[in-house]
C-alpha positions in Angstrom: -56.3 -26.6 -20.3 -55.7 -23.9 -17.6 -53.7 -26.5 -15.6 -51.4 -27.0 -18.6 -50.9 -23.2 -18.9 -50.1 -22.9 -15.2 -47.8 -25.9 -15.4 -45.9 -24.5 -18.4 -45.5 -21.0 -16.8 -44.2 -22.6 -13.7 -41.8 -24.7 -15.5 -40.6 -21.7 -17.5 -40.0 -19.7 -14.6 -37.9 -22.6 -13.0 -35.8 -23.1 -16.2 -35.1 -19.3 -16.4 -34.2 -19.2 -12.8 -31.6 -22.3 -13.2 -30.4 -20.6 -16.3 -29.8 -17.2 -14.6 -27.9 -19.0 -11.7 -25.7 -21.0 -14.0 -24.8 -17.9 -16.2 -24.3 -15.8 -13.1 -21.9 -18.4 -11.6 -19.6 -18.6 -14.8 -19.5 -14.9 -15.6 -16.2 -13.3 -14.4 -16.5 -10.7 -11.5 -15.4 -7.3 -12.7 -13.1 -5.7 -10.0 -12.8 -1.9 -9.6 -9.3 -0.7 -9.3 -9.0 1.8 -6.3 -5.8 4.0 -6.8 -3.8 5.3 -4.0 -1.9 8.4 -4.9 1.3 9.3 -2.8 2.8 13.0 -2.7 5.3 14.8 -0.7 4.3 17.1 2.0 7.8 18.7 2.8 11.2 17.2 3.8 11.0 13.6 4.8 7.1 13.6 4.8 4.6 12.4 2.4 1.0 11.7 2.3 -1.4 9.1 0.7 -4.8 10.5 -0.7 -6.6 7.6 0.7 -4.6 6.7 3.7 -7.3 4.0 5.0 -9.3 2.7 2.0 -11.9 0.1 2.6 -11.3 -2.6 0.1 -13.2 -5.8 -0.8 -11.2 -8.7 -1.7 -14.1 -9.8 -4.0 -14.6 -6.7 -5.8 -11.6 -4.4 -5.7 -8.0 -4.1 -6.8 -5.4 -1.6 -5.5 -2.9 0.2 -7.4 -0.3 3.0 -6.1 0.4 6.1 -8.1 2.7 9.1 -7.4 1.9 12.7 -7.8 5.6 13.8 -7.7 8.6 11.5 -7.0 9.6 7.7 -6.7 8.1 5.8 -3.6 8.2 2.4 -2.4 5.3 1.1 -0.2 6.6 -1.8 2.2 4.3 -4.0 4.3 7.1 -5.2 6.6 8.4 -1.9 7.3 10.2 -2.8 10.9 12.5 -4.9 8.7 13.8 -1.5 7.1 16.8 -0.2 8.8 16.3 3.6 9.6 17.4 5.9 12.1 15.8 6.7 14.3 14.1 3.1 14.4 10.3 2.9 13.7 8.2 1.9 16.7 7.4 -1.7 17.2 4.2 -3.2 15.6 1.1 -3.0 17.7 0.5 -5.9 20.1 -0.5 -9.0 18.4 0.0 -7.7 14.8 1.6 -10.0 12.4 3.1 -8.2 9.4 2.1 -9.5 6.0 1.5 -8.5 2.5 -2.3 -8.4 1.4 -1.3 -8.5 -2.3 -2.0 -11.3 -4.5 -0.7 -13.3 -6.4 2.7 -13.8 -4.8 2.2 -11.5 -1.8 4.8 -8.8 -2.9 6.1 -7.0 0.3 7.3 -4.1 -1.6 5.8 -2.0 -4.3 7.9 0.5 -6.2 6.4 3.2 -8.6 6.9 7.0 -9.8 5.2 9.5 -11.4 5.3 8.2 -14.9 5.1 4.5 -13.8 2.3 3.6 -11.5 2.3 0.2 -9.8 0.5 -2.8 -11.5 -3.0 -3.3 -10.2 -3.0 -5.8 -7.5 -5.7 -8.2 -6.6 -6.1 -8.9 -2.6 -5.5 -12.0 -0.7 -8.9 -13.6 0.6 -8.1 -12.6 4.2 -10.0 -10.1 6.2 -7.5 -7.8 7.9 -6.1 -4.3 8.4 -2.8 -4.2 6.7 -0.3 -1.5 7.9 2.4 -0.2 5.6 5.2 2.3 5.3 6.1 4.7 2.5 9.5 5.4 1.6 10.7 8.3 -0.7 13.1 8.3 -3.5 16.1 8.7 -1.1 14.9 5.5 0.8 13.7 7.8 3.8 10.7 6.5 5.5 8.4 9.4 4.8 5.2 7.8 6.3 4.5 4.6 8.5 1.6 3.5 10.5 1.5 2.0 14.1 -2.2 1.4 14.4 -5.3 1.4 12.2 -5.6 5.1 12.4 -3.0 5.6 9.7 -1.8 4.4 6.4 -2.9 0.8 5.8 -5.4 -1.1 3.7 -8.7 -2.2 5.4 -9.6 -5.7 3.6 -12.8 -7.1 3.8 -15.0 -9.6 2.1 
């Protein structure tokens, strides 16, 4: 009798464990949107409230918002013609967009129209970007991982 009870309890625990694993596998992952707000800090200068956010491509989305003007974020900013020219990319850096799907290279938004929420490519990397103001002046750019960029991890 005791053997049957122990066997039944073990079987129930195994069945519940398998059921939990199956249900967990099919439930959608709820991703958290990480907003980045841009604002002007003077003539031809702007600032991101989160200049180097740590993001997880498994758990996070990203969205840009403006506190005051129209801005454009670009991940291939050395392709943008400005005077004086922006400094070159850091050695070994390959510019690309972390945004999925489609890998938009530019994102435009303003005070009343934030960007859409972007999922992130499944690639671990620090993605540099530049911010242009409403007059197409580059008001912020990064040349290394100490300034504006997205730090994407698993």
